[in-house]
N, C-alpha and C positions, 0 to 999 in steps of 0.2 A: 206597270210593265216591269219596273225595276224589282218589285217584290217577287214577280213571277219568275224572273231570271235568276234571282237568288234561290229560289225553291228549286228550280230545275237543276242549278249547279249543286246544290246539296244532295239531291237524289243521285246525280251522276257520280259525285265523290263517294257517296255511301256505297254504291254499286261496285266502284273500284276498290274500295277498301276491303270489301267482303271476298274479293278474289284477286289479291295482290300478290306480286312477286316477292319472295322472301329471299333471305340469305342464310345459309347454314354455317355455323361456326363450330369451334371446339366446345362451346358451352351447350351444344345441342346433342352431345353424346352422353349417355348414362354414366354416372359417377359410381365409385365403389359404394357397396351395400345396396344397390338397386336390384330389384328382381323383376324380370320380364317374362311374361307368359305369351308364348307365340303359338298361334293356332295354325294348323295344316289343313287346307281344303284339298282333299285328294281327287275330288270330281269338280273342278271349278267351272262355273258358267260365265265368269266375268271375262272382260277383254282388257288387254294393256292400253287400248285407245290410241290416240293420235299424239304427234309431237307438236311443239309450237307454244305460242303464248295464250294465256287465259283459257286454258283447257278445263273441261269438267269431266271427272271420272266418278261414275257412281258404282261402287262395289259393295253396296249394301247387302247384296245377296250372298256374300261369303259365308261358308259354312265351317264348323270346327269338327273335324273328324279325329284328329289327334292333337296333343298339346305338348310343346317342348318348353322347358324351363331354363332360363339363363339367369345366372347370378354374377353381377359385376363386382369384383373384388379388387383390392390393391395388390401389387406385385409381391409385397412382403408376406401375404397370406398364402401364396403359392409359388415360392421362388423356383426358378429353373435357370441354371448357369448357361443354357443355350440361348437365352433371350434376356440379356442384362439390360437392354434398353427399354424394356417394356415397363410401362407405368400403370397399365390397366389389363386385368385378366378376366376373361369370361369363362365361367364354369358351366358346362353344359350338363343338364340333367343332375342325377344324383351320383353318377360315377366320377371317377377321377380324370375327366376329360376337360382340358383347358385350351383356350386360344389366347395368345399373347399379343397384346396391342400396345401401340403408343398413341396417345391422344395429345396433340399439340396444336399451337396457334396455326401451324401450316398445313395440318391435316390428320387424318386417322389412318394408321398403317397396321399391318399384321406381320410380326416377326416370325410366326409359325404357330405350331400346336404341339401338345403333348397328351397322350392318352394311354390308358391301360386296357389291354384286351386279353383274351384267353382263346388260343386256337385249339385247346384240348389238352395242352401239356403244362398248364399253369399260366398265371398272369405274366404278361410281358409289357414293359413300358416302351412306347414308340414315340419318338420325336420327329416332327416335320419342320425343317428350318428353311425359311425363305431368305434368299440372297439375290438382290437387295430385298427390302421389305415389300410386301404387297400393299399397294395403295387401295384403300377402301373409299376414301373421298379426300379431295384437297380442300383446304379452307382458305379463304371463305369460298363456300360453294355457291355459285351463281349461275343463272341461265347462260348457256353456251360455253361454259367452262369445259375444256377438253384435256384429257390426260392420257398419255401412252406410258405403259407400265410393263417392261420386260424383266422377268426374274426367274431365278431357278429354285425349285423346291427339292431339298435333299433329305432323304430318310436314311440315317445311318443303319448299319447291319444290326438285325435283331434276330433272335432265335426263333425259328418256325418249327422244326421237329415233327413234322407230320407228313404223310403221303397225300397229296391233294387229288389222288386218283390217277397217277402216272406210273405206278408200279414201284417206286422207291421213295424214301424219306428225303425231304429237302432239309438240310441241317439249318441254314440261315438265309435271310433274304435282305437285300437293300434296294432302294429305289431312288430314282431322281427324275424330275420333270422339268421341262422347259415351257414356260408359260408366256404368251403374248396377249397382253390385256389393253383394252382402250375403255375409257369412260367418258362419255359426253352427257352433260346436263342438257337434255334436249327439250324440255318442256316445263312450264310452270302452270299452276292453276289450282283448282279445288277438288279435294278427294273426299268421297263419302264412303265410310266403311260401317260396320255394326258398332264401331266404338264412337263415330261422330263424323263431323265434317271439318276439314283442316285445309289451310293454305299450304301448298306443297311445291317442292321442286321434285322433278322426275329425273333419275339418272339412267341412262342406257349403258349397259356393260357387255362388252363382247370379249370372249376368252377363247383363245386357241390353245390347246395343251397337248404336249407330246410326252407320254410316260414310258419309262424304261424300267424293268425290273431285272435285277441280277440274282443268281442263286448260287449258294456254296454247295457244291455237289462233289462227292468222292475226293475230298481233300483240296479242292481249289474252286476259285470263283469261275462261274460261267456267265459271261456278260450277256445282256440283252435277250434273255430267254423268253421274255414277254415284253412286246411293245404295242402301244396303242395311241391313237390320236383322237381328239374330240374337240368340237367347236360348239360353243353355246352363246346364246344371247339372253340377257336378263334385264329386268327394270326394277328399280326401287323408288319409293316415294318417301321423301324426308319432309318433316315438319319442325318448326321451332318448338323447343322445350319438351320434346317427346322422349328423346334419348336413344331412339332406334328407328329403322324404317317402319312406317305404318304398314306397308304392303311390299312384299318382294315376289316377283314372278319370273320363272325361267321357262324358255321356250326350247322345243326340240329342233331338230334339223329341218322340219317341215313347217316350222313356226307355229306349231300347236303348243298350248300351255301345258307343260308337264309337271310344274310345282308351283304352288301359291302358298305363301305364308303371310300372316297378318297378326297385329297385336290385339290380344283379348282385352287388355287393360293398360292404363297408363301406369308406369312405374311410379311409386311414391317418391317424395322428395327425399326421404331417407328412411331409416328403420327407427320407429318410435316405441317408446315403452307405454304399455297400458298398465293402469294402476291395478285393475281387477284381474288377477292372475288366473289363467286357465289351469284346471287341475291335470296332473300327469302322474303316471306310475312308471317308474324306471326300475327294471329288474333283469337278471340279477345284478346286484351291485355290492362288491366288486364283480366284474364280469371277465370272461376269458375270450372266446371266440365269437360271442354274439351277446347283444344287449337288446332288450326289448322296451319299447315305449308304448304305453296305452294312453291315448289322447282322445280328446273331442274332435272327431274328424270334421264335424260341421263347421268348426272354428279354426282348426290348424291346418295351414296349407303345406308347411314344410318344417323340417327340423334341421338346424344347423349344428354341426359338431366342430368344436374348436379345440386346439391344443392349449398347453399351459401359457404360451405366448400370445394367445388370442387370435391366432391364425386359423382361418376356416379350413378344415381338412376333409369335410364331407357336407354334403347337401342332400337330403333326402325328401322327395315329394311325397306327401302323405295322401294315401288312397283309401285308408280305412283306419279304425281306431286302434288296431294292433299293427305296429311297425317293428320289424325285426332288422337290426343293423349289424352287418358283418364287421367284427372288430379283430379278425384274426391277424390283420396286417398292422395293427396298432402296437406300439411298444408298451411296456408296463408304465403306469403313471396315472396322473389325474387329468381328466378331460372335462369340458364344459359343454352345455348344449343350450340352445335357444329354440323355442317354439315360435314360429312365424305365421302370422295370419294372412289371409288373402290380400289384404291392403298393406302388407309389409310392416305391420306392427308386431313388436315382440310381446308374446302373450305370457311367457314364463321363461325362467332361466334356472339352471341347476348344474350339478356336477356328477360325475361318475368315475369309477376307477377301474383300470385294467390291470389285473394281477394274474399272471399265468404260472 
């Protein structure tokens, strides 16, 4: 009898351990040099499931219709005076679009973002500044933790310079938003995706946002030429040691899923060097407004471009063996590059020169 009881106890403990409540901390956020590939399922058939304890979510049917790349870098690689408290920056895709974060023992917050866009009159840098910071997750993250986060997002004036179809040119635009956000860790359990099965916490996020756009017209600012309000509910699933939510879902006003994103692969511990270099051709070198890389596309996932101080200034996702990089905005000087594999290993390094 005693032996049978011990056996039953062992089985119960084993079952509990496979679906145990976890705690999310600062160590569970991706560190600089990690690269994350996030898939977008544009026609999801999965469900956000239920709240509560010991839940099971099966999302193995998620599909990859498009892929986003996020590179985690240090603040010194992409400094911005609007976000001096940031210690972690996420570079989105290959363009100069950045999210400025602070990862600390008390939580993960976003100070804002910066990006370059072109409305048709040349590239314009736009900063969005959160005051106070947006809370992404308070640490330690545990079941039933609740957070209320009210903040303003301010976008300083930037040059617009086009007619958006109203019969006259809008010189400049500025924006501000009032955001009311609540986060509730409403469930824990086991999540299965095409990547595997993990013990997770689920966070429910509700956001109510009021946006106002001002325009500079005929020599003066015209306030609130465009206003809008929006309310969204979303869910994200966090696991230990992954670095980023395994799955994120957003619902529309009718509670239908309108966006689903999930991790294609776990980020590597760091960027490692491989001893067998992959061949690459770089031309012309010196370059002026464009430099070309000819690489082995089956091995190379991305190309990092770094300045003389070692700061990453560009990140290009490789989709074929011929990669053209626009260097028109680079100053004269020497730059370096690194070829990155799909598992975040460095396959080759080199230098090139810009001489205009």
